[in-house]
One Martini backbone bead per residue (centre of mass of N, CA, C, O) as a GRO file, in nm:
protein
   91
    1UNK     BB    1   0.261  -0.887  -0.287
    2UNK     BB    2   0.255  -0.911   0.077
    3UNK     BB    3   0.139  -0.778   0.342
    4UNK     BB    4   0.101  -0.864   0.645
    5UNK     BB    5  -0.092  -0.842   0.912
    6UNK     BB    6   0.137  -0.825   1.122
    7UNK     BB    7   0.297  -0.600   0.984
    8UNK     BB    8   0.072  -0.389   0.981
    9UNK     BB    9   0.015  -0.386   1.288
   10UNK     BB   10   0.297  -0.300   1.369
   11UNK     BB   11   0.304  -0.034   1.205
   12UNK     BB   12   0.028   0.069   1.355
   13UNK     BB   13   0.012  -0.024   1.655
   14UNK     BB   14  -0.166  -0.299   1.673
   15UNK     BB   15  -0.298  -0.543   1.911
   16UNK     BB   16  -0.567  -0.602   1.827
   17UNK     BB   17  -0.845  -0.779   1.647
   18UNK     BB   18  -1.074  -0.572   1.570
   19UNK     BB   19  -0.921  -0.469   1.275
   20UNK     BB   20  -0.851  -0.708   1.079
   21UNK     BB   21  -1.049  -0.672   0.843
   22UNK     BB   22  -0.972  -0.387   0.769
   23UNK     BB   23  -0.667  -0.435   0.723
   24UNK     BB   24  -0.700  -0.649   0.503
   25UNK     BB   25  -0.840  -0.455   0.305
   26UNK     BB   26  -0.604  -0.249   0.292
   27UNK     BB   27  -0.402  -0.439   0.165
   28UNK     BB   28  -0.551  -0.478  -0.100
   29UNK     BB   29  -0.561  -0.179  -0.177
   30UNK     BB   30  -0.255  -0.134  -0.182
   31UNK     BB   31  -0.186  -0.339  -0.402
   32UNK     BB   32  -0.360  -0.214  -0.621
   33UNK     BB   33  -0.228   0.064  -0.629
   34UNK     BB   34   0.056  -0.031  -0.702
   35UNK     BB   35  -0.017  -0.166  -0.971
   36UNK     BB   36  -0.143   0.088  -1.103
   37UNK     BB   37   0.101   0.282  -1.079
   38UNK     BB   38   0.327   0.084  -1.210
   39UNK     BB   39   0.221  -0.131  -1.425
   40UNK     BB   40   0.257  -0.398  -1.253
   41UNK     BB   41   0.303  -0.708  -1.166
   42UNK     BB   42   0.389  -0.923  -0.925
   43UNK     BB   43   0.641  -1.033  -1.071
   44UNK     BB   44   0.763  -0.747  -1.149
   45UNK     BB   45   0.784  -0.656  -0.832
   46UNK     BB   46   0.993  -0.841  -0.685
   47UNK     BB   47   1.268  -0.662  -0.711
   48UNK     BB   48   1.084  -0.430  -0.527
   49UNK     BB   49   1.001  -0.508  -0.233
   50UNK     BB   50   1.078  -0.268  -0.047
   51UNK     BB   51   0.929  -0.032  -0.194
   52UNK     BB   52   0.653  -0.168  -0.190
   53UNK     BB   53   0.621  -0.196   0.115
   54UNK     BB   54   0.629   0.104   0.178
   55UNK     BB   55   0.385   0.185   0.006
   56UNK     BB   56   0.182  -0.004   0.144
   57UNK     BB   57   0.215   0.097   0.436
   58UNK     BB   58   0.139   0.386   0.380
   59UNK     BB   59  -0.145   0.328   0.273
   60UNK     BB   60  -0.255   0.182   0.518
   61UNK     BB   61  -0.207   0.411   0.723
   62UNK     BB   62  -0.368   0.631   0.585
   63UNK     BB   63  -0.644   0.481   0.574
   64UNK     BB   64  -0.663   0.423   0.878
   65UNK     BB   65  -0.634   0.729   0.983
   66UNK     BB   66  -0.850   0.823   0.724
   67UNK     BB   67  -1.141   0.689   0.710
   68UNK     BB   68  -1.333   0.960   0.677
   69UNK     BB   69  -1.098   1.179   0.521
   70UNK     BB   70  -0.977   1.082   0.264
   71UNK     BB   71  -0.721   1.178   0.025
   72UNK     BB   72  -0.686   1.017  -0.269
   73UNK     BB   73  -0.517   1.207  -0.436
   74UNK     BB   74  -0.284   1.244  -0.239
   75UNK     BB   75  -0.215   0.949  -0.209
   76UNK     BB   76  -0.155   0.885  -0.507
   77UNK     BB   77   0.072   1.091  -0.544
   78UNK     BB   78   0.263   0.979  -0.329
   79UNK     BB   79   0.287   0.694  -0.450
   80UNK     BB   80   0.403   0.784  -0.718
   81UNK     BB   81   0.664   0.905  -0.599
   82UNK     BB   82   0.766   0.641  -0.466
   83UNK     BB   83   0.730   0.468  -0.762
   84UNK     BB   84   0.864   0.610  -1.008
   85UNK     BB   85   1.131   0.435  -1.063
   86UNK     BB   86   0.924   0.167  -1.140
   87UNK     BB   87   0.759   0.285  -1.356
   88UNK     BB   88   0.580   0.213  -1.629
   89UNK     BB   89   0.595   0.303  -1.947
   90UNK     BB   90   0.338   0.475  -2.143
   91UNK     BB   91   0.238   0.546  -2.501
   0.00000   0.00000   0.00000
């Protein structure tokens, strides 16, 4: 699953290309967080495209807006709540 740079920039309301590298990095970080929280690989996430996109866009926006003082624990907890219905149980 990958949110495109254009989709992320539109969601963030960013028009210039000044932050393209930063936003691209945030996309990768968001994808990684979603995989770690759900414990699912990209193929297993395909049926949940919409919810995954919402979680990724939220993560990208949070990290973009809180570049200097991001509360990663709070972010991770929120993403867990968003993705809880599709999270793979591990015992």
